[in-house]
Legacy VTK file of the C-alpha trace (Angstrom):
# vtk DataFile Version 3.0
C-alpha trace
ASCII
DATASET POLYDATA
POINTS 625 float
-43.498 40.026 -32.724
-44.659 37.037 -34.456
-46.612 34.667 -33.056
-46.906 30.581 -32.321
-49.621 30.548 -34.255
-48.113 31.913 -36.943
-45.003 29.580 -36.901
-47.316 26.514 -36.757
-49.094 27.803 -39.928
-45.632 28.397 -42.136
-44.537 24.917 -41.176
-47.324 22.816 -41.661
-48.247 24.384 -44.852
-44.924 24.545 -47.104
-46.035 21.625 -48.354
-48.689 22.720 -49.993
-46.506 25.446 -52.431
-48.408 23.437 -55.473
-52.031 24.773 -54.709
-50.743 28.660 -55.036
-54.014 30.301 -56.772
-55.479 33.703 -56.244
-57.808 36.105 -57.897
-58.100 39.253 -58.759
-58.479 41.608 -55.985
-62.022 43.351 -56.046
-60.515 46.931 -54.963
-58.621 49.768 -53.952
-54.916 50.377 -52.549
-52.526 49.114 -55.662
-49.141 47.249 -53.840
-46.756 49.606 -53.473
-43.522 49.621 -50.962
-44.996 50.782 -47.530
-42.350 51.470 -45.997
-40.751 48.734 -47.026
-42.924 45.983 -46.198
-41.301 42.895 -45.732
-41.834 40.148 -48.857
-42.936 37.514 -48.213
-41.924 33.392 -48.990
-43.970 31.982 -51.993
-45.010 29.254 -49.282
-46.577 32.125 -47.472
-48.181 33.584 -49.714
-50.024 30.958 -51.679
-51.750 30.133 -48.478
-54.363 32.867 -49.231
-56.770 33.092 -51.705
-59.255 36.724 -52.038
-63.432 35.766 -52.703
-64.567 38.825 -54.759
-67.627 39.121 -52.388
-66.481 40.702 -49.121
-69.076 41.747 -46.620
-67.990 42.678 -43.027
-70.337 44.437 -40.974
-104.301 90.016 -31.736
-106.132 92.315 -32.683
-110.030 92.228 -33.798
-110.294 92.925 -37.358
-111.793 91.040 -40.547
-110.771 87.424 -40.844
-111.297 85.158 -43.478
-109.091 81.345 -43.728
-106.316 78.599 -42.080
-104.342 74.997 -42.672
-102.146 71.962 -40.477
-98.034 70.945 -41.459
-98.567 66.812 -40.914
-94.799 67.053 -39.036
-92.964 64.243 -37.220
-92.707 64.036 -33.518
-94.280 65.253 -31.167
-93.594 67.227 -28.011
-93.179 65.979 -24.107
-96.388 66.316 -22.088
-94.680 66.641 -18.709
-96.194 68.957 -15.929
-92.743 69.968 -14.639
-91.956 70.793 -18.042
-94.915 73.723 -17.706
-93.585 77.463 -18.631
-95.127 80.206 -17.358
-96.228 82.626 -20.476
-96.504 86.589 -20.085
-97.104 88.863 -22.282
-96.640 92.621 -22.480
-99.291 94.319 -24.192
-97.457 97.479 -24.560
-94.061 95.745 -26.193
-96.262 92.832 -27.032
-92.757 90.492 -26.529
-93.120 87.505 -24.794
-91.597 87.143 -21.252
-91.308 83.568 -19.714
-91.311 83.281 -16.251
-88.856 80.244 -15.727
-88.646 77.545 -13.540
-85.519 76.892 -12.009
-84.064 74.294 -13.736
-83.432 73.645 -17.408
-86.010 74.645 -19.892
-87.214 71.063 -21.963
-88.255 73.274 -24.973
-89.110 70.906 -28.225
-85.386 71.735 -29.245
-83.252 70.418 -26.127
-80.958 67.863 -25.998
-82.877 64.226 -24.971
-86.596 65.552 -26.053
-86.750 63.796 -28.762
-85.730 60.167 -27.136
-87.729 60.680 -24.351
-90.917 61.235 -26.349
-90.200 57.599 -28.777
-89.336 56.095 -25.392
-92.964 56.994 -24.079
-94.463 56.352 -26.864
-92.931 53.114 -26.762
-93.865 52.849 -23.673
-97.448 53.410 -24.108
-97.402 50.721 -27.169
-95.815 48.237 -25.374
-98.843 48.341 -22.574
-101.233 48.383 -24.970
-100.397 45.117 -26.693
-99.428 43.153 -23.791
-101.957 40.530 -25.148
-100.801 36.979 -24.328
-101.885 35.538 -27.408
-99.988 38.399 -29.613
-96.683 37.926 -27.544
-96.691 34.309 -28.193
-97.224 35.046 -32.198
-94.096 37.566 -32.124
-91.884 35.673 -30.028
-92.252 32.133 -31.523
-90.629 33.131 -34.534
-87.907 35.037 -33.005
-87.307 32.132 -31.216
-86.794 29.751 -34.432
-84.257 31.975 -35.982
-82.360 32.424 -32.890
-82.148 28.477 -33.193
-80.181 28.171 -36.090
-77.695 30.878 -35.619
-73.647 29.186 -35.495
-72.395 28.940 -32.108
-68.520 28.784 -31.692
-67.562 26.249 -29.395
-66.284 26.954 -25.899
-62.591 26.724 -26.599
-59.628 26.242 -29.195
-60.737 23.063 -30.685
-58.182 20.415 -32.883
-58.995 19.602 -36.655
-60.804 16.455 -36.442
-63.019 18.332 -33.812
-64.011 21.009 -36.366
-64.457 19.209 -39.185
-66.992 17.144 -37.170
-68.435 19.939 -36.157
-69.047 21.212 -39.593
-70.346 17.838 -40.916
-72.713 18.061 -37.634
-73.597 22.131 -39.221
-74.619 20.537 -42.598
-71.064 20.706 -44.310
-71.227 24.605 -45.670
-69.048 25.866 -47.691
-68.833 29.073 -45.712
-68.581 27.397 -42.559
-65.278 28.922 -41.861
-66.976 32.524 -42.967
-69.808 32.023 -40.746
-67.960 30.825 -37.892
-65.394 33.280 -37.779
-68.223 36.271 -37.511
-70.169 34.003 -34.422
-66.569 34.443 -32.882
-66.379 38.188 -33.490
-70.106 38.739 -32.621
-69.977 36.540 -29.268
-66.185 38.084 -28.446
-64.887 34.429 -28.048
-61.390 33.878 -27.405
-59.094 34.532 -30.270
-57.507 30.660 -29.462
-60.420 29.786 -30.899
-60.189 31.728 -33.896
-56.172 30.387 -34.289
-57.836 26.721 -34.311
-60.454 27.632 -36.704
-57.729 29.041 -38.995
-55.479 26.167 -38.384
-58.363 23.907 -39.311
-58.778 25.948 -42.511
-55.498 25.549 -44.044
-54.927 21.671 -43.116
-58.411 21.306 -44.474
-57.700 23.483 -48.237
-54.273 24.110 -48.038
-54.967 27.584 -48.136
-56.686 30.986 -46.682
-59.124 33.175 -48.407
-59.073 37.162 -48.187
-62.216 37.621 -46.832
-61.561 35.047 -43.857
-58.575 36.968 -43.240
-59.999 40.037 -43.292
-62.898 38.812 -40.592
-59.830 37.411 -38.200
-58.155 41.209 -38.619
-61.617 42.177 -37.680
-61.815 40.336 -34.944
-57.903 41.309 -34.013
-58.174 44.582 -34.142
-61.713 44.844 -32.289
-59.870 42.822 -29.033
-56.894 44.604 -29.006
-54.442 42.200 -30.072
-51.526 44.338 -32.339
-49.238 42.194 -32.425
-50.827 39.461 -34.000
-52.008 42.396 -36.700
-48.368 42.738 -37.415
-47.909 39.328 -38.926
-51.190 39.700 -40.561
-50.039 42.713 -42.070
-47.191 41.110 -43.448
-49.127 37.655 -44.878
-51.758 40.035 -46.469
-48.985 42.016 -47.872
-47.195 39.709 -49.212
-50.068 37.245 -50.678
-52.178 39.780 -52.346
-51.533 42.303 -55.167
-53.737 44.814 -52.728
-56.450 45.777 -49.893
-59.309 47.038 -49.748
-61.086 49.887 -47.619
-62.149 47.666 -44.628
-58.530 46.349 -44.225
-56.523 48.893 -44.894
-58.647 50.844 -42.119
-58.506 48.433 -39.776
-54.774 48.282 -40.045
-54.753 52.278 -39.822
-56.501 51.523 -36.640
-54.340 48.767 -35.377
-51.037 50.526 -36.171
-52.315 53.624 -35.531
-52.062 52.095 -31.510
-48.600 51.097 -31.597
-44.883 52.513 -31.517
-44.981 51.403 -35.271
-47.687 54.493 -35.710
-45.297 55.670 -38.906
-46.378 52.214 -40.579
-50.192 53.840 -40.488
-49.128 57.131 -42.181
-47.618 55.253 -44.880
-51.145 53.192 -45.581
-52.744 56.545 -45.029
-50.360 57.628 -48.033
-51.106 54.903 -49.636
-54.688 55.143 -49.788
-54.709 58.799 -50.724
-53.279 57.308 -54.196
-56.744 55.707 -54.841
-59.391 57.379 -52.746
-60.402 59.487 -49.915
-59.543 58.614 -46.760
-62.314 58.925 -43.905
-62.156 60.989 -41.271
-61.388 58.228 -38.884
-58.320 57.256 -41.105
-56.869 60.492 -40.509
-58.158 60.458 -36.834
-56.151 57.622 -35.736
-52.729 58.843 -37.603
-53.342 62.797 -35.818
-54.156 60.859 -32.762
-50.494 58.531 -33.133
-48.731 61.408 -34.114
-49.688 63.591 -31.310
-49.134 61.050 -28.661
-45.584 60.307 -30.156
-44.745 64.214 -30.063
-45.107 64.967 -33.900
-47.245 67.952 -33.850
-45.789 68.367 -36.836
-46.982 65.908 -38.892
-50.567 65.801 -36.932
-51.517 69.607 -37.967
-50.571 68.564 -41.639
-52.925 66.014 -41.934
-55.785 68.003 -39.815
-55.313 70.581 -42.864
-55.542 68.398 -44.707
-58.495 66.699 -43.869
-60.120 70.135 -43.419
-59.392 71.345 -46.826
-60.864 67.943 -47.924
-64.297 68.994 -46.773
-64.345 66.382 -44.021
-65.597 67.010 -40.590
-63.431 65.767 -38.158
-64.201 62.995 -35.342
-65.088 64.476 -32.111
-62.049 62.410 -30.895
-59.310 63.956 -32.985
-60.138 67.035 -31.505
-59.244 65.267 -27.876
-56.383 64.412 -29.361
-55.005 67.641 -30.806
-55.899 69.389 -27.006
-55.144 66.659 -25.087
-51.387 66.490 -26.805
-51.105 69.950 -26.875
-51.091 70.066 -23.377
-48.677 67.654 -22.983
-46.283 69.383 -24.876
-46.734 73.168 -22.600
-45.200 71.006 -19.608
-41.753 70.498 -21.880
-39.139 72.613 -21.770
-36.768 73.858 -24.696
-37.609 74.116 -28.499
-41.193 73.056 -28.130
-42.589 76.048 -26.454
-41.365 78.496 -29.495
-44.525 76.408 -31.023
-47.073 77.384 -27.960
-48.283 80.629 -30.175
-48.712 78.822 -33.331
-50.602 76.187 -31.602
-52.696 78.231 -29.842
-53.753 79.860 -32.955
-54.391 76.672 -34.288
-56.489 74.968 -31.671
-58.833 78.103 -31.364
-59.235 77.797 -35.082
-60.977 74.584 -33.814
-63.237 76.392 -31.636
-64.147 78.525 -34.310
-64.823 75.520 -37.089
-67.088 74.434 -33.970
-68.980 78.072 -34.021
-69.284 78.160 -38.075
-70.631 74.611 -38.270
-72.748 74.935 -35.121
-70.783 71.553 -33.619
-70.947 71.089 -30.004
-67.753 69.291 -28.309
-68.904 66.042 -26.396
-67.901 65.984 -22.365
-64.635 64.347 -22.926
-63.359 66.358 -25.329
-64.813 70.111 -23.309
-63.042 68.740 -20.598
-59.857 68.248 -22.951
-60.777 72.039 -24.000
-60.652 73.240 -20.569
-57.281 71.698 -19.330
-55.504 73.071 -22.221
-56.850 76.641 -21.593
-55.633 76.343 -17.930
-52.564 75.096 -18.886
-51.435 77.922 -20.940
-48.427 79.734 -19.529
-48.589 83.219 -18.732
-52.689 83.155 -19.179
-54.801 82.850 -16.147
-57.612 81.167 -17.682
-60.672 79.231 -15.435
-62.972 76.745 -16.683
-66.039 75.764 -14.845
-69.482 74.177 -15.726
-71.915 76.247 -16.220
-75.719 76.456 -17.292
-77.087 79.439 -18.779
-80.029 81.133 -16.841
-83.272 82.483 -18.227
-81.817 86.174 -19.008
-79.417 84.531 -21.106
-76.393 85.369 -18.777
-74.222 82.489 -17.580
-74.505 81.649 -14.629
-71.429 81.427 -13.288
-69.654 84.075 -14.691
-72.599 86.754 -15.380
-71.558 87.152 -18.689
-74.342 87.633 -21.768
-74.602 85.030 -24.189
-75.574 85.835 -27.897
-78.985 86.631 -28.581
-81.172 84.171 -30.295
-82.264 87.080 -32.577
-81.218 87.163 -36.050
-79.442 90.834 -37.058
-81.121 92.610 -39.712
-79.014 91.197 -42.295
-79.065 88.092 -41.143
-82.784 87.949 -41.475
-82.794 89.258 -44.702
-80.738 87.109 -46.093
-82.393 84.021 -44.561
-86.284 85.979 -45.940
-84.531 86.206 -49.733
-82.977 82.380 -49.502
-86.418 80.738 -47.725
-88.480 82.812 -50.522
-86.667 81.701 -53.445
-85.702 78.030 -52.129
-89.390 76.832 -50.297
-91.857 79.668 -51.232
-91.015 79.357 -55.137
-88.937 76.525 -54.965
-89.160 73.764 -57.980
-91.142 71.409 -56.056
-93.846 73.819 -53.817
-96.516 74.086 -56.683
-96.478 69.904 -56.138
-98.412 70.648 -53.011
-100.340 73.889 -54.233
-101.130 76.439 -57.254
-99.400 79.268 -58.076
-102.940 80.755 -58.863
-103.464 79.768 -55.003
-99.958 80.941 -54.112
-100.735 84.135 -55.574
-103.859 84.597 -53.980
-102.149 84.060 -50.671
-99.406 86.814 -51.570
-101.976 89.446 -52.161
-103.713 87.912 -49.058
-101.048 89.276 -46.624
-100.315 92.540 -48.304
-103.619 93.629 -47.547
-103.604 92.619 -43.824
-101.406 94.460 -40.834
-98.259 92.814 -40.549
-98.763 89.745 -37.927
-97.732 88.809 -34.337
-98.242 85.347 -34.375
-98.724 82.709 -37.604
-100.479 79.415 -36.045
-100.432 76.181 -38.158
-104.498 75.687 -37.970
-104.687 72.180 -38.232
-101.212 71.159 -36.685
-102.163 72.921 -33.435
-105.938 71.695 -33.341
-104.816 67.812 -33.966
-102.250 68.185 -30.523
-105.711 66.975 -29.264
-106.373 63.088 -29.824
-109.935 63.408 -29.843
-111.343 63.826 -32.843
-114.556 66.006 -31.582
-112.440 68.634 -29.753
-110.151 70.033 -32.832
-112.176 73.045 -33.347
-112.129 73.567 -29.732
-108.550 73.260 -29.219
-107.524 75.798 -32.086
-109.983 77.771 -30.347
-108.657 77.766 -27.168
-104.891 78.947 -28.252
-106.062 81.946 -30.696
-107.654 82.969 -27.633
-104.821 82.673 -25.409
-102.967 84.758 -28.364
-105.540 86.865 -28.838
-105.712 87.655 -25.476
-102.271 88.725 -25.155
-103.179 91.315 -27.814
-101.594 89.597 -31.198
-102.141 90.593 -34.126
-102.993 86.633 -35.217
-103.160 84.561 -38.442
-104.863 81.339 -38.981
-103.788 79.075 -41.517
-105.948 76.129 -42.211
-107.924 74.151 -44.939
-111.068 74.566 -46.539
-112.637 71.731 -45.103
-112.240 72.824 -41.173
-115.335 75.472 -42.624
-117.711 72.318 -43.275
-119.398 71.694 -39.882
-118.821 68.295 -38.539
-118.079 66.155 -35.375
-114.205 67.655 -35.465
-114.992 71.249 -36.988
-118.222 73.235 -34.767
-119.316 75.431 -36.794
-119.825 77.922 -33.581
-116.075 77.600 -32.636
-115.151 78.314 -35.931
-116.790 81.447 -36.557
-115.615 82.242 -33.335
-112.277 81.393 -34.436
-113.016 83.861 -37.396
-113.763 86.696 -34.715
-111.034 86.251 -32.985
-108.071 86.173 -35.433
-107.311 86.310 -39.453
-108.007 83.151 -41.775
-106.470 82.200 -44.958
-108.260 78.658 -45.825
-105.996 76.721 -48.336
-107.520 74.170 -51.149
-107.173 70.866 -49.433
-104.334 69.191 -50.979
-102.075 72.278 -50.456
-98.999 72.006 -47.911
-99.395 74.797 -45.269
-95.672 75.155 -44.226
-94.984 77.317 -47.419
-97.917 79.728 -46.280
-96.684 79.553 -42.682
-92.907 80.806 -43.604
-94.015 83.321 -46.008
-96.422 84.884 -43.459
-94.143 84.604 -40.913
-90.899 85.905 -42.709
-93.351 88.666 -44.562
-94.442 90.136 -41.302
-90.859 90.903 -40.033
-88.335 90.045 -37.341
-90.695 89.982 -34.741
-93.426 87.456 -36.069
-93.331 84.205 -34.410
-95.544 80.903 -35.744
-97.544 78.011 -33.694
-96.621 74.845 -34.593
-95.299 71.213 -33.875
-94.149 70.870 -37.329
-89.915 70.952 -36.711
-89.897 71.945 -40.514
-86.419 69.874 -40.732
-87.410 68.657 -44.632
-88.063 72.702 -45.415
-84.464 73.368 -43.894
-83.285 70.401 -45.867
-84.222 72.713 -49.714
-81.787 75.536 -48.502
-78.544 75.575 -50.654
-75.967 75.232 -48.054
-75.088 74.689 -44.429
-74.705 78.152 -43.588
-78.229 79.149 -44.292
-79.931 75.880 -42.838
-78.027 76.933 -39.696
-79.129 80.606 -40.030
-82.585 79.074 -40.317
-82.351 76.860 -36.881
-81.385 79.703 -34.983
-84.270 82.093 -36.440
-87.055 78.377 -36.087
-85.991 78.119 -32.086
-86.247 82.537 -31.962
-89.516 82.565 -33.177
-91.050 78.975 -32.988
-94.191 78.286 -30.290
-94.537 75.132 -29.395
-98.160 74.396 -26.812
-97.163 72.892 -23.590
-98.694 70.155 -22.691
-101.965 69.102 -23.575
-104.888 71.936 -23.928
-107.338 71.549 -20.584
-111.029 73.446 -20.485
-111.279 75.973 -18.779
-107.137 76.206 -18.506
-104.888 78.607 -20.175
-103.269 77.682 -22.942
-99.019 77.809 -22.149
-96.102 77.258 -24.484
-92.735 75.839 -24.363
-89.942 78.150 -22.953
-87.870 80.536 -26.029
-84.481 81.140 -25.220
-83.204 84.258 -25.742
-79.665 83.316 -26.324
-78.016 81.418 -29.084
-76.738 77.752 -28.103
-73.022 78.110 -30.188
-69.609 78.668 -29.328
-68.999 81.754 -28.213
-65.791 84.258 -27.416
-65.732 87.786 -26.471
-61.781 87.512 -25.857
-61.761 87.239 -22.401
-64.310 84.391 -21.749
-65.290 82.065 -24.028
-68.742 79.950 -23.396
-68.556 76.512 -25.421
-71.788 74.529 -25.179
-71.515 70.599 -24.567
-73.002 67.562 -25.213
-73.385 65.670 -21.864
-76.210 63.334 -23.549
-76.309 59.988 -25.877
-79.370 60.776 -26.866
-79.471 64.152 -28.657
-81.105 64.356 -31.849
-79.357 67.249 -34.245
-82.283 69.712 -34.154
-81.774 69.963 -30.716
-78.394 71.579 -28.532
-77.568 71.078 -25.428
-77.883 72.521 -22.261
-74.678 72.599 -20.558
-72.040 74.871 -21.003
-68.476 74.579 -20.247
-67.547 78.516 -19.014
-63.401 79.588 -19.425
-62.523 83.360 -18.212
-59.335 85.082 -18.248
-58.335 87.110 -15.042
-55.990 89.752 -15.790
LINES 2 627
57 0 1 2 3 4 5 6 7 8 9 10 11 12 13 14 15 16 17 18 19 20 21 22 23 24 25 26 27 28 29 30 31 32 33 34 35 36 37 38 39 40 41 42 43 44 45 46 47 48 49 50 51 52 53 54 55 56
568 57 58 59 60 61 62 63 64 65 66 67 68 69 70 71 72 73 74 75 76 77 78 79 80 81 82 83 84 85 86 87 88 89 90 91 92 93 94 95 96 97 98 99 100 101 102 103 104 105 106 107 108 109 110 111 112 113 114 115 116 117 118 119 120 121 122 123 124 125 126 127 128 129 130 131 132 133 134 135 136 137 138 139 140 141 142 143 144 145 146 147 148 149 150 151 152 153 154 155 156 157 158 159 160 161 162 163 164 165 166 167 168 169 170 171 172 173 174 175 176 177 178 179 180 181 182 183 184 185 186 187 188 189 190 191 192 193 194 195 196 197 198 199 200 201 202 203 204 205 206 207 208 209 210 211 212 213 214 215 216 217 218 219 220 221 222 223 224 225 226 227 228 229 230 231 232 233 234 235 236 237 238 239 240 241 242 243 244 245 246 247 248 249 250 251 252 253 254 255 256 257 258 259 260 261 262 263 264 265 266 267 268 269 270 271 272 273 274 275 276 277 278 279 280 281 282 283 284 285 286 287 288 289 290 291 292 293 294 295 296 297 298 299 300 301 302 303 304 305 306 307 308 309 310 311 312 313 314 315 316 317 318 319 320 321 322 323 324 325 326 327 328 329 330 331 332 333 334 335 336 337 338 339 340 341 342 343 344 345 346 347 348 349 350 351 352 353 354 355 356 357 358 359 360 361 362 363 364 365 366 367 368 369 370 371 372 373 374 375 376 377 378 379 380 381 382 383 384 385 386 387 388 389 390 391 392 393 394 395 396 397 398 399 400 401 402 403 404 405 406 407 408 409 410 411 412 413 414 415 416 417 418 419 420 421 422 423 424 425 426 427 428 429 430 431 432 433 434 435 436 437 438 439 440 441 442 443 444 445 446 447 448 449 450 451 452 453 454 455 456 457 458 459 460 461 462 463 464 465 466 467 468 469 470 471 472 473 474 475 476 477 478 479 480 481 482 483 484 485 486 487 488 489 490 491 492 493 494 495 496 497 498 499 500 501 502 503 504 505 506 507 508 509 510 511 512 513 514 515 516 517 518 519 520 521 522 523 524 525 526 527 528 529 530 531 532 533 534 535 536 537 538 539 540 541 542 543 544 545 546 547 548 549 550 551 552 553 554 555 556 557 558 559 560 561 562 563 564 565 566 567 568 569 570 571 572 573 574 575 576 577 578 579 580 581 582 583 584 585 586 587 588 589 590 591 592 593 594 595 596 597 598 599 600 601 602 603 604 605 606 607 608 609 610 611 612 613 614 615 616 617 618 619 620 621 622 623 624
């Protein structure tokens, strides 16, 4: 598989043996016997040197006091996303009449991206001053003009020499040029001619240059070149760094010589923990070549090390398993065991609140439908507002926490957020105790309002109190017991805080006003959780910082489930003489779930879903009898 280029380099540089020198390797992977890597002759080993620094690329009762969370992010303001909100005053439960489209709540996949794009567009329109654009674009043009550009085709050494001189004879010319070739996606022949020039000029090829050439070969799928390059680098350097090891693993995993990648992976494990991508490449190769035993052993090892598999790894396992189902003979005896392992992947996704991509969901669907003796049917589905699958009619799991889950979450939030080590950086123990006493004296709240956060929905600073009053009035109209959290400065009459509006708010809701330096979120979470599982809160703050304070992934996922089921976000702008509406809160949980004879798997069909958002599409799998 040796290339013509490698042969030429070997012949042309043979007389240069006397210049052999190489420095100590930078890191990792001591040279061992990798499945008998060929020993390189000294005439090739001395061609390569290593540079040390590498880089690759309510009810009306007595009220008193309120607050804001200066939370990041904002919500979409589009009319087509409005949802009607009605209240059954007897049961005090919200019932949302949903439009026959997917609910675009603040937690719906793609909402953050659409919002960011919207504000980016507005910012762009606001800055359409020609002079400003000229001032901004001029430095960009200057920077771009100085970038090195690769030639249109391969050059002889003499032309490379002239090009190098014209660019200032930089000592890192070849490194910069190889990077430019990689970035521009230029022909591999140009890179080969550059290497020939460097060897003719210096009699050696540095480790860094070969590493960049390796990246170019792997990214372009030139796996035959990678095989030759592996022989040279293994024979010339005592060890390989993480970047080179990962690139060789990736390339070999795509060829019939995939077991070389397995050997490199085993060597890497002696020095550091391989990445999930390293494992995934070899697992995919093993499945493709029918070595399911090796594939599952590596997958189990990956999970044991606490690493999160890449989606492509799951795709390879489901796809490879599907292929084996068509084979006859001894492979059939592994079906039950393999089925248990693949179902274990779905449980892993559930327990870690992971959503497969569409391609993985499609492989899962095909695998279920291929199971012999089991009549599974897969369909692409959506969830109805009432929490049932639109395809099979099965009821999805509730978004509401069980009493046990609620108590566990309440205890964790009280310990790690309300009484956490940094909470008193935002308030004082005396104020927190005063608030706890206030809450105990009041009836259980139905809704807790983050006053300052809600008021600032309106960008017109003269209408902050008017905005807050509109929200509180809507909640009171629904017969809810409301707590408004605010700050003491809101009680001082000003252009933003009209005295009449603030008096009306205190008549319609219980109020608590914290010191102006206090953070509102701990108070909001305490009051909401203390009031019981029915209590909701109104805020645009997504609470990501507070969720991060929780001690483990399971508790953070529980917090996110509670948040999605309890957070009310004002939908759209608040307009005079119109009722305030809130974004829809789904009654079902978006998580992988099963009843035995059915599986419902939410999959991520968008490329712009933020980590706190959930998919809106489902894979429905049902088993007929």
